[in-house]
Biotite code that builds the C-alpha atoms (Angstrom):
import biotite.structure as struc

atoms = struc.array([
    struc.Atom([-36.004, 75.668, -65.389], chain_id="A", res_id=1, res_name="UNK", atom_name="CA", element="C"),
    struc.Atom([-34.051, 77.257, -68.741], chain_id="A", res_id=2, res_name="UNK", atom_name="CA", element="C"),
    struc.Atom([-34.657, 75.060, -72.106], chain_id="A", res_id=3, res_name="UNK", atom_name="CA", element="C"),
    struc.Atom([-31.636, 73.027, -72.587], chain_id="A", res_id=4, res_name="UNK", atom_name="CA", element="C"),
    struc.Atom([-29.705, 71.834, -76.069], chain_id="A", res_id=5, res_name="UNK", atom_name="CA", element="C"),
    struc.Atom([-29.346, 68.477, -75.884], chain_id="A", res_id=6, res_name="UNK", atom_name="CA", element="C"),
    struc.Atom([-28.178, 65.828, -78.422], chain_id="A", res_id=7, res_name="UNK", atom_name="CA", element="C"),
    struc.Atom([-24.760, 64.771, -79.780], chain_id="A", res_id=8, res_name="UNK", atom_name="CA", element="C"),
    struc.Atom([-24.721, 68.180, -82.731], chain_id="A", res_id=9, res_name="UNK", atom_name="CA", element="C"),
    struc.Atom([-27.301, 69.884, -79.943], chain_id="A", res_id=10, res_name="UNK", atom_name="CA", element="C"),
    struc.Atom([-30.590, 69.125, -82.227], chain_id="A", res_id=11, res_name="UNK", atom_name="CA", element="C"),
    struc.Atom([-32.982, 68.869, -80.077], chain_id="A", res_id=12, res_name="UNK", atom_name="CA", element="C"),
    struc.Atom([-34.149, 70.799, -77.137], chain_id="A", res_id=13, res_name="UNK", atom_name="CA", element="C"),
    struc.Atom([-35.733, 69.934, -73.733], chain_id="A", res_id=14, res_name="UNK", atom_name="CA", element="C"),
    struc.Atom([-38.023, 72.262, -71.595], chain_id="A", res_id=15, res_name="UNK", atom_name="CA", element="C"),
    struc.Atom([-41.129, 71.702, -69.856], chain_id="A", res_id=16, res_name="UNK", atom_name="CA", element="C"),
    struc.Atom([-44.541, 73.227, -71.890], chain_id="A", res_id=17, res_name="UNK", atom_name="CA", element="C"),
    struc.Atom([-43.411, 72.621, -75.607], chain_id="A", res_id=18, res_name="UNK", atom_name="CA", element="C"),
    struc.Atom([-46.235, 71.778, -76.170], chain_id="A", res_id=19, res_name="UNK", atom_name="CA", element="C"),
    struc.Atom([-47.370, 74.066, -76.812], chain_id="A", res_id=20, res_name="UNK", atom_name="CA", element="C"),
    struc.Atom([-45.189, 77.243, -76.704], chain_id="A", res_id=21, res_name="UNK", atom_name="CA", element="C"),
    struc.Atom([-43.227, 76.133, -79.897], chain_id="A", res_id=22, res_name="UNK", atom_name="CA", element="C"),
    struc.Atom([-46.079, 76.631, -81.870], chain_id="A", res_id=23, res_name="UNK", atom_name="CA", element="C"),
    struc.Atom([-47.477, 79.838, -80.318], chain_id="A", res_id=24, res_name="UNK", atom_name="CA", element="C"),
    struc.Atom([-43.639, 80.974, -80.754], chain_id="A", res_id=25, res_name="UNK", atom_name="CA", element="C"),
    struc.Atom([-42.739, 79.761, -84.186], chain_id="A", res_id=26, res_name="UNK", atom_name="CA", element="C"),
    struc.Atom([-45.438, 80.415, -85.784], chain_id="A", res_id=27, res_name="UNK", atom_name="CA", element="C"),
    struc.Atom([-45.338, 84.168, -84.621], chain_id="A", res_id=28, res_name="UNK", atom_name="CA", element="C"),
    struc.Atom([-42.229, 84.372, -85.518], chain_id="A", res_id=29, res_name="UNK", atom_name="CA", element="C"),
    struc.Atom([-43.326, 83.090, -89.109], chain_id="A", res_id=30, res_name="UNK", atom_name="CA", element="C"),
    struc.Atom([-46.190, 85.300, -88.999], chain_id="A", res_id=31, res_name="UNK", atom_name="CA", element="C"),
    struc.Atom([-43.914, 88.568, -88.427], chain_id="A", res_id=32, res_name="UNK", atom_name="CA", element="C"),
    struc.Atom([-41.865, 87.086, -91.108], chain_id="A", res_id=33, res_name="UNK", atom_name="CA", element="C"),
    struc.Atom([-44.611, 87.331, -93.796], chain_id="A", res_id=34, res_name="UNK", atom_name="CA", element="C"),
    struc.Atom([-44.362, 90.273, -96.495], chain_id="A", res_id=35, res_name="UNK", atom_name="CA", element="C"),
    struc.Atom([-47.508, 90.533, -97.441], chain_id="A", res_id=36, res_name="UNK", atom_name="CA", element="C"),
    struc.Atom([-47.446, 91.109, -101.088], chain_id="A", res_id=37, res_name="UNK", atom_name="CA", element="C"),
    struc.Atom([-51.405, 90.024, -102.014], chain_id="A", res_id=38, res_name="UNK", atom_name="CA", element="C"),
    struc.Atom([-53.734, 92.743, -102.854], chain_id="A", res_id=39, res_name="UNK", atom_name="CA", element="C"),
    struc.Atom([-56.503, 92.260, -100.532], chain_id="A", res_id=40, res_name="UNK", atom_name="CA", element="C"),
    struc.Atom([-54.944, 90.316, -98.446], chain_id="A", res_id=41, res_name="UNK", atom_name="CA", element="C"),
    struc.Atom([-55.601, 89.789, -94.784], chain_id="A", res_id=42, res_name="UNK", atom_name="CA", element="C"),
    struc.Atom([-53.362, 87.783, -92.255], chain_id="A", res_id=43, res_name="UNK", atom_name="CA", element="C"),
    struc.Atom([-54.224, 87.295, -88.881], chain_id="A", res_id=44, res_name="UNK", atom_name="CA", element="C"),
    struc.Atom([-52.289, 85.518, -86.115], chain_id="A", res_id=45, res_name="UNK", atom_name="CA", element="C"),
    struc.Atom([-54.288, 84.234, -83.138], chain_id="A", res_id=46, res_name="UNK", atom_name="CA", element="C"),
    struc.Atom([-53.202, 82.672, -79.583], chain_id="A", res_id=47, res_name="UNK", atom_name="CA", element="C"),
    struc.Atom([-56.028, 81.387, -77.374], chain_id="A", res_id=48, res_name="UNK", atom_name="CA", element="C"),
    struc.Atom([-56.078, 81.338, -73.493], chain_id="A", res_id=49, res_name="UNK", atom_name="CA", element="C"),
    struc.Atom([-57.205, 78.078, -71.339], chain_id="A", res_id=50, res_name="UNK", atom_name="CA", element="C"),
    struc.Atom([-56.624, 75.094, -74.536], chain_id="A", res_id=51, res_name="UNK", atom_name="CA", element="C"),
    struc.Atom([-55.896, 72.403, -72.035], chain_id="A", res_id=52, res_name="UNK", atom_name="CA", element="C"),
    struc.Atom([-57.965, 73.613, -68.747], chain_id="A", res_id=53, res_name="UNK", atom_name="CA", element="C"),
    struc.Atom([-60.785, 74.730, -71.055], chain_id="A", res_id=54, res_name="UNK", atom_name="CA", element="C"),
    struc.Atom([-61.228, 75.547, -74.192], chain_id="A", res_id=55, res_name="UNK", atom_name="CA", element="C"),
    struc.Atom([-65.013, 77.449, -73.350], chain_id="A", res_id=56, res_name="UNK", atom_name="CA", element="C"),
    struc.Atom([-63.632, 79.752, -71.031], chain_id="A", res_id=57, res_name="UNK", atom_name="CA", element="C"),
    struc.Atom([-64.858, 83.687, -72.053], chain_id="A", res_id=58, res_name="UNK", atom_name="CA", element="C"),
    struc.Atom([-61.060, 84.080, -73.835], chain_id="A", res_id=59, res_name="UNK", atom_name="CA", element="C"),
    struc.Atom([-60.737, 80.737, -75.263], chain_id="A", res_id=60, res_name="UNK", atom_name="CA", element="C"),
    struc.Atom([-61.500, 78.905, -78.516], chain_id="A", res_id=61, res_name="UNK", atom_name="CA", element="C"),
    struc.Atom([-64.921, 77.878, -77.626], chain_id="A", res_id=62, res_name="UNK", atom_name="CA", element="C"),
    struc.Atom([-65.995, 81.778, -76.968], chain_id="A", res_id=63, res_name="UNK", atom_name="CA", element="C"),
    struc.Atom([-67.344, 84.149, -79.736], chain_id="A", res_id=64, res_name="UNK", atom_name="CA", element="C"),
    struc.Atom([-63.958, 86.546, -79.470], chain_id="A", res_id=65, res_name="UNK", atom_name="CA", element="C"),
    struc.Atom([-62.549, 85.251, -82.891], chain_id="A", res_id=66, res_name="UNK", atom_name="CA", element="C"),
    struc.Atom([-65.522, 85.812, -84.968], chain_id="A", res_id=67, res_name="UNK", atom_name="CA", element="C"),
    struc.Atom([-66.439, 88.910, -82.831], chain_id="A", res_id=68, res_name="UNK", atom_name="CA", element="C"),
    struc.Atom([-63.230, 90.432, -83.897], chain_id="A", res_id=69, res_name="UNK", atom_name="CA", element="C"),
    struc.Atom([-63.843, 88.979, -87.767], chain_id="A", res_id=70, res_name="UNK", atom_name="CA", element="C"),
    struc.Atom([-67.488, 90.690, -87.888], chain_id="A", res_id=71, res_name="UNK", atom_name="CA", element="C"),
    struc.Atom([-66.149, 94.004, -86.472], chain_id="A", res_id=72, res_name="UNK", atom_name="CA", element="C"),
    struc.Atom([-62.938, 94.328, -89.209], chain_id="A", res_id=73, res_name="UNK", atom_name="CA", element="C"),
    struc.Atom([-65.128, 93.388, -91.458], chain_id="A", res_id=74, res_name="UNK", atom_name="CA", element="C"),
    struc.Atom([-67.803, 95.559, -90.893], chain_id="A", res_id=75, res_name="UNK", atom_name="CA", element="C"),
    struc.Atom([-65.192, 99.074, -90.787], chain_id="A", res_id=76, res_name="UNK", atom_name="CA", element="C"),
    struc.Atom([-64.258, 97.921, -93.947], chain_id="A", res_id=77, res_name="UNK", atom_name="CA", element="C"),
    struc.Atom([-68.114, 97.893, -95.189], chain_id="A", res_id=78, res_name="UNK", atom_name="CA", element="C"),
    struc.Atom([-68.021, 94.150, -95.969], chain_id="A", res_id=79, res_name="UNK", atom_name="CA", element="C"),
    struc.Atom([-71.723, 92.432, -96.556], chain_id="A", res_id=80, res_name="UNK", atom_name="CA", element="C"),
    struc.Atom([-72.838, 89.450, -95.303], chain_id="A", res_id=81, res_name="UNK", atom_name="CA", element="C"),
    struc.Atom([-72.250, 87.791, -98.199], chain_id="A", res_id=82, res_name="UNK", atom_name="CA", element="C"),
    struc.Atom([-68.764, 88.829, -99.399], chain_id="A", res_id=83, res_name="UNK", atom_name="CA", element="C"),
    struc.Atom([-67.988, 87.475, -95.592], chain_id="A", res_id=84, res_name="UNK", atom_name="CA", element="C"),
    struc.Atom([-68.850, 84.242, -96.935], chain_id="A", res_id=85, res_name="UNK", atom_name="CA", element="C"),
    struc.Atom([-67.112, 84.689, -99.714], chain_id="A", res_id=86, res_name="UNK", atom_name="CA", element="C"),
    struc.Atom([-63.919, 85.978, -98.019], chain_id="A", res_id=87, res_name="UNK", atom_name="CA", element="C"),
    struc.Atom([-63.860, 83.280, -95.033], chain_id="A", res_id=88, res_name="UNK", atom_name="CA", element="C"),
    struc.Atom([-64.381, 80.031, -97.425], chain_id="A", res_id=89, res_name="UNK", atom_name="CA", element="C"),
    struc.Atom([-61.040, 81.222, -99.550], chain_id="A", res_id=90, res_name="UNK", atom_name="CA", element="C"),
    struc.Atom([-59.266, 81.144, -96.667], chain_id="A", res_id=91, res_name="UNK", atom_name="CA", element="C"),
    struc.Atom([-56.672, 78.550, -95.425], chain_id="A", res_id=92, res_name="UNK", atom_name="CA", element="C"),
    struc.Atom([-56.554, 78.359, -91.574], chain_id="A", res_id=93, res_name="UNK", atom_name="CA", element="C"),
    struc.Atom([-53.859, 76.519, -89.568], chain_id="A", res_id=94, res_name="UNK", atom_name="CA", element="C"),
    struc.Atom([-54.722, 74.745, -86.433], chain_id="A", res_id=95, res_name="UNK", atom_name="CA", element="C"),
    struc.Atom([-51.126, 74.461, -84.673], chain_id="A", res_id=96, res_name="UNK", atom_name="CA", element="C"),
    struc.Atom([-50.274, 72.154, -82.042], chain_id="A", res_id=97, res_name="UNK", atom_name="CA", element="C"),
    struc.Atom([-47.920, 69.744, -81.447], chain_id="A", res_id=98, res_name="UNK", atom_name="CA", element="C"),
    struc.Atom([-48.139, 66.259, -81.838], chain_id="A", res_id=99, res_name="UNK", atom_name="CA", element="C"),
    struc.Atom([-46.249, 62.464, -80.971], chain_id="A", res_id=100, res_name="UNK", atom_name="CA", element="C"),
    struc.Atom([-43.075, 61.598, -82.303], chain_id="A", res_id=101, res_name="UNK", atom_name="CA", element="C"),
    struc.Atom([-42.791, 57.732, -82.488], chain_id="A", res_id=102, res_name="UNK", atom_name="CA", element="C"),
    struc.Atom([-40.134, 56.455, -79.827], chain_id="A", res_id=103, res_name="UNK", atom_name="CA", element="C"),
    struc.Atom([-38.714, 53.126, -80.736], chain_id="A", res_id=104, res_name="UNK", atom_name="CA", element="C"),
    struc.Atom([-39.042, 51.712, -77.513], chain_id="A", res_id=105, res_name="UNK", atom_name="CA", element="C"),
    struc.Atom([-42.874, 53.335, -77.062], chain_id="A", res_id=106, res_name="UNK", atom_name="CA", element="C"),
    struc.Atom([-43.988, 52.372, -79.941], chain_id="A", res_id=107, res_name="UNK", atom_name="CA", element="C"),
    struc.Atom([-47.893, 53.499, -78.814], chain_id="A", res_id=108, res_name="UNK", atom_name="CA", element="C"),
    struc.Atom([-48.679, 55.155, -81.923], chain_id="A", res_id=109, res_name="UNK", atom_name="CA", element="C"),
    struc.Atom([-48.393, 53.329, -85.861], chain_id="A", res_id=110, res_name="UNK", atom_name="CA", element="C"),
    struc.Atom([-45.259, 52.117, -87.153], chain_id="A", res_id=111, res_name="UNK", atom_name="CA", element="C"),
    struc.Atom([-46.704, 52.648, -90.634], chain_id="A", res_id=112, res_name="UNK", atom_name="CA", element="C"),
    struc.Atom([-46.715, 56.815, -89.800], chain_id="A", res_id=113, res_name="UNK", atom_name="CA", element="C"),
    struc.Atom([-44.109, 57.711, -88.310], chain_id="A", res_id=114, res_name="UNK", atom_name="CA", element="C"),
    struc.Atom([-43.431, 60.728, -86.711], chain_id="A", res_id=115, res_name="UNK", atom_name="CA", element="C"),
    struc.Atom([-39.391, 61.659, -86.383], chain_id="A", res_id=116, res_name="UNK", atom_name="CA", element="C"),
    struc.Atom([-38.410, 64.357, -84.581], chain_id="A", res_id=117, res_name="UNK", atom_name="CA", element="C"),
    struc.Atom([-36.588, 66.281, -87.292], chain_id="A", res_id=118, res_name="UNK", atom_name="CA", element="C"),
    struc.Atom([-38.554, 64.979, -89.806], chain_id="A", res_id=119, res_name="UNK", atom_name="CA", element="C"),
    struc.Atom([-40.316, 68.473, -90.675], chain_id="A", res_id=120, res_name="UNK", atom_name="CA", element="C"),
    struc.Atom([-43.863, 69.621, -90.077], chain_id="A", res_id=121, res_name="UNK", atom_name="CA", element="C"),
    struc.Atom([-46.280, 67.334, -88.838], chain_id="A", res_id=122, res_name="UNK", atom_name="CA", element="C"),
    struc.Atom([-50.233, 67.178, -91.171], chain_id="A", res_id=123, res_name="UNK", atom_name="CA", element="C"),
    struc.Atom([-52.904, 65.507, -88.771], chain_id="A", res_id=124, res_name="UNK", atom_name="CA", element="C"),
    struc.Atom([-55.449, 63.713, -89.913], chain_id="A", res_id=125, res_name="UNK", atom_name="CA", element="C"),
    struc.Atom([-58.445, 61.836, -87.925], chain_id="A", res_id=126, res_name="UNK", atom_name="CA", element="C"),
    struc.Atom([-61.444, 60.046, -88.896], chain_id="A", res_id=127, res_name="UNK", atom_name="CA", element="C"),
    struc.Atom([-63.055, 60.816, -85.614], chain_id="A", res_id=128, res_name="UNK", atom_name="CA", element="C"),
    struc.Atom([-62.837, 64.466, -87.347], chain_id="A", res_id=129, res_name="UNK", atom_name="CA", element="C"),
    struc.Atom([-61.317, 65.714, -84.089], chain_id="A", res_id=130, res_name="UNK", atom_name="CA", element="C"),
    struc.Atom([-58.163, 67.192, -86.806], chain_id="A", res_id=131, res_name="UNK", atom_name="CA", element="C"),
    struc.Atom([-59.435, 69.886, -89.419], chain_id="A", res_id=132, res_name="UNK", atom_name="CA", element="C"),
    struc.Atom([-57.426, 68.551, -91.945], chain_id="A", res_id=133, res_name="UNK", atom_name="CA", element="C"),
    struc.Atom([-59.301, 67.648, -95.131], chain_id="A", res_id=134, res_name="UNK", atom_name="CA", element="C"),
    struc.Atom([-58.235, 66.149, -98.800], chain_id="A", res_id=135, res_name="UNK", atom_name="CA", element="C"),
    struc.Atom([-58.124, 69.794, -99.649], chain_id="A", res_id=136, res_name="UNK", atom_name="CA", element="C"),
    struc.Atom([-56.949, 71.690, -97.179], chain_id="A", res_id=137, res_name="UNK", atom_name="CA", element="C"),
    struc.Atom([-53.968, 68.680, -96.696], chain_id="A", res_id=138, res_name="UNK", atom_name="CA", element="C"),
    struc.Atom([-52.911, 69.224, -100.233], chain_id="A", res_id=139, res_name="UNK", atom_name="CA", element="C"),
    struc.Atom([-52.705, 73.023, -100.319], chain_id="A", res_id=140, res_name="UNK", atom_name="CA", element="C"),
    struc.Atom([-50.553, 73.278, -97.145], chain_id="A", res_id=141, res_name="UNK", atom_name="CA", element="C"),
    struc.Atom([-48.375, 70.841, -98.869], chain_id="A", res_id=142, res_name="UNK", atom_name="CA", element="C"),
    struc.Atom([-48.289, 72.509, -101.505], chain_id="A", res_id=143, res_name="UNK", atom_name="CA", element="C"),
    struc.Atom([-47.791, 75.836, -99.477], chain_id="A", res_id=144, res_name="UNK", atom_name="CA", element="C"),
    struc.Atom([-44.546, 73.635, -97.840], chain_id="A", res_id=145, res_name="UNK", atom_name="CA", element="C"),
    struc.Atom([-42.778, 72.500, -100.753], chain_id="A", res_id=146, res_name="UNK", atom_name="CA", element="C"),
    struc.Atom([-42.944, 76.022, -102.037], chain_id="A", res_id=147, res_name="UNK", atom_name="CA", element="C"),
    struc.Atom([-40.966, 77.271, -98.926], chain_id="A", res_id=148, res_name="UNK", atom_name="CA", element="C"),
    struc.Atom([-38.753, 74.284, -98.937], chain_id="A", res_id=149, res_name="UNK", atom_name="CA", element="C"),
    struc.Atom([-39.662, 72.446, -95.759], chain_id="A", res_id=150, res_name="UNK", atom_name="CA", element="C"),
    struc.Atom([-40.565, 68.558, -95.248], chain_id="A", res_id=151, res_name="UNK", atom_name="CA", element="C"),
    struc.Atom([-44.450, 67.584, -94.204], chain_id="A", res_id=152, res_name="UNK", atom_name="CA", element="C"),
    struc.Atom([-45.050, 64.239, -92.157], chain_id="A", res_id=153, res_name="UNK", atom_name="CA", element="C"),
    struc.Atom([-48.354, 62.651, -92.340], chain_id="A", res_id=154, res_name="UNK", atom_name="CA", element="C"),
    struc.Atom([-49.719, 61.446, -88.624], chain_id="A", res_id=155, res_name="UNK", atom_name="CA", element="C"),
    struc.Atom([-53.478, 59.798, -87.896], chain_id="A", res_id=156, res_name="UNK", atom_name="CA", element="C"),
    struc.Atom([-54.872, 58.892, -84.860], chain_id="A", res_id=157, res_name="UNK", atom_name="CA", element="C"),
    struc.Atom([-55.037, 54.944, -84.377], chain_id="A", res_id=158, res_name="UNK", atom_name="CA", element="C"),
    struc.Atom([-59.109, 54.069, -84.303], chain_id="A", res_id=159, res_name="UNK", atom_name="CA", element="C"),
    struc.Atom([-58.327, 52.043, -81.271], chain_id="A", res_id=160, res_name="UNK", atom_name="CA", element="C"),
    struc.Atom([-57.163, 55.205, -79.483], chain_id="A", res_id=161, res_name="UNK", atom_name="CA", element="C"),
    struc.Atom([-58.826, 58.246, -78.925], chain_id="A", res_id=162, res_name="UNK", atom_name="CA", element="C"),
    struc.Atom([-56.395, 60.387, -78.816], chain_id="A", res_id=163, res_name="UNK", atom_name="CA", element="C"),
    struc.Atom([-56.681, 65.307, -78.072], chain_id="A", res_id=164, res_name="UNK", atom_name="CA", element="C"),
    struc.Atom([-58.271, 67.909, -79.884], chain_id="A", res_id=165, res_name="UNK", atom_name="CA", element="C"),
    struc.Atom([-57.460, 70.790, -81.136], chain_id="A", res_id=166, res_name="UNK", atom_name="CA", element="C"),
    struc.Atom([-58.683, 74.271, -81.587], chain_id="A", res_id=167, res_name="UNK", atom_name="CA", element="C"),
    struc.Atom([-59.314, 74.024, -84.920], chain_id="A", res_id=168, res_name="UNK", atom_name="CA", element="C"),
    struc.Atom([-61.628, 71.413, -84.119], chain_id="A", res_id=169, res_name="UNK", atom_name="CA", element="C"),
    struc.Atom([-63.680, 73.677, -81.431], chain_id="A", res_id=170, res_name="UNK", atom_name="CA", element="C"),
    struc.Atom([-62.960, 77.092, -83.951], chain_id="A", res_id=171, res_name="UNK", atom_name="CA", element="C"),
    struc.Atom([-65.192, 75.235, -86.831], chain_id="A", res_id=172, res_name="UNK", atom_name="CA", element="C"),
    struc.Atom([-67.995, 74.764, -84.896], chain_id="A", res_id=173, res_name="UNK", atom_name="CA", element="C"),
    struc.Atom([-68.109, 78.297, -85.542], chain_id="A", res_id=174, res_name="UNK", atom_name="CA", element="C"),
    struc.Atom([-66.689, 79.601, -88.458], chain_id="A", res_id=175, res_name="UNK", atom_name="CA", element="C"),
    struc.Atom([-66.635, 78.484, -91.149], chain_id="A", res_id=176, res_name="UNK", atom_name="CA", element="C"),
    struc.Atom([-63.220, 78.420, -92.821], chain_id="A", res_id=177, res_name="UNK", atom_name="CA", element="C"),
    struc.Atom([-60.811, 75.573, -94.685], chain_id="A", res_id=178, res_name="UNK", atom_name="CA", element="C"),
    struc.Atom([-58.669, 74.479, -91.677], chain_id="A", res_id=179, res_name="UNK", atom_name="CA", element="C"),
    struc.Atom([-55.763, 72.311, -91.621], chain_id="A", res_id=180, res_name="UNK", atom_name="CA", element="C"),
    struc.Atom([-54.257, 70.527, -88.645], chain_id="A", res_id=181, res_name="UNK", atom_name="CA", element="C"),
    struc.Atom([-50.826, 71.082, -88.095], chain_id="A", res_id=182, res_name="UNK", atom_name="CA", element="C"),
    struc.Atom([-47.399, 70.831, -85.412], chain_id="A", res_id=183, res_name="UNK", atom_name="CA", element="C"),
    struc.Atom([-44.518, 69.149, -84.950], chain_id="A", res_id=184, res_name="UNK", atom_name="CA", element="C"),
    struc.Atom([-43.173, 66.310, -83.040], chain_id="A", res_id=185, res_name="UNK", atom_name="CA", element="C"),
    struc.Atom([-42.008, 65.883, -79.977], chain_id="A", res_id=186, res_name="UNK", atom_name="CA", element="C"),
    struc.Atom([-41.456, 63.100, -76.744], chain_id="A", res_id=187, res_name="UNK", atom_name="CA", element="C"),
    struc.Atom([-42.809, 62.937, -73.481], chain_id="A", res_id=188, res_name="UNK", atom_name="CA", element="C"),
    struc.Atom([-45.841, 65.452, -74.283], chain_id="A", res_id=189, res_name="UNK", atom_name="CA", element="C"),
    struc.Atom([-47.280, 67.221, -70.836], chain_id="A", res_id=190, res_name="UNK", atom_name="CA", element="C"),
    struc.Atom([-44.177, 65.905, -68.382], chain_id="A", res_id=191, res_name="UNK", atom_name="CA", element="C"),
    struc.Atom([-42.234, 68.409, -66.927], chain_id="A", res_id=192, res_name="UNK", atom_name="CA", element="C"),
    struc.Atom([-39.597, 67.982, -68.920], chain_id="A", res_id=193, res_name="UNK", atom_name="CA", element="C"),
    struc.Atom([-40.272, 67.256, -72.768], chain_id="A", res_id=194, res_name="UNK", atom_name="CA", element="C"),
    struc.Atom([-38.132, 66.692, -76.125], chain_id="A", res_id=195, res_name="UNK", atom_name="CA", element="C"),
    struc.Atom([-38.401, 68.588, -79.512], chain_id="A", res_id=196, res_name="UNK", atom_name="CA", element="C"),
    struc.Atom([-36.352, 68.801, -82.274], chain_id="A", res_id=197, res_name="UNK", atom_name="CA", element="C"),
    struc.Atom([-34.936, 72.175, -83.018], chain_id="A", res_id=198, res_name="UNK", atom_name="CA", element="C"),
    struc.Atom([-34.839, 72.095, -86.734], chain_id="A", res_id=199, res_name="UNK", atom_name="CA", element="C"),
    struc.Atom([-38.937, 71.569, -86.609], chain_id="A", res_id=200, res_name="UNK", atom_name="CA", element="C"),
    struc.Atom([-38.971, 74.880, -85.016], chain_id="A", res_id=201, res_name="UNK", atom_name="CA", element="C"),
    struc.Atom([-37.162, 76.529, -87.641], chain_id="A", res_id=202, res_name="UNK", atom_name="CA", element="C"),
    struc.Atom([-39.570, 74.597, -90.256], chain_id="A", res_id=203, res_name="UNK", atom_name="CA", element="C"),
    struc.Atom([-42.610, 75.184, -88.564], chain_id="A", res_id=204, res_name="UNK", atom_name="CA", element="C"),
    struc.Atom([-41.663, 79.071, -88.870], chain_id="A", res_id=205, res_name="UNK", atom_name="CA", element="C"),
])
């Protein structure tokens, strides 16, 4: 079914598979707008297959695809192992996956850190470390958003609710890079008809 705009001013859209096609589209769109003006900088956009059904596939995030591609790029540039380690620790990897927005009739998640649709990009934290955001990477990402005029919301899993994981958490087991988990809020995740904010997609891009 084609996505539909809804709301008093058409501020929301409804569709199946918003999670996680929204992050895939918005981050790719933003990536393609990048100017790459800094000397020595190399930006990479990656999307993996099989995220919801099993990242341990050959083309999934638990496979060796990303580390292999990075190694081949570095080898072609004559980068030593020491230079590779230094470069990777000076990166910031954004793991993008949608999150749950608060619903007034279903307060499943905490009211202390509400995620509102249209309120900006979500910065995700989890005490069980299933999200990769740390104090350092969260501050760096927030500063980047402030520079771009993008509002940031904070999401944290309740301690008594297991919640999901993200590809960043899986990649972090193979590639030593500072990472941050981000996304945008939506309702009815994984249902046949999900709902999200049009403005948040622009913020994410």
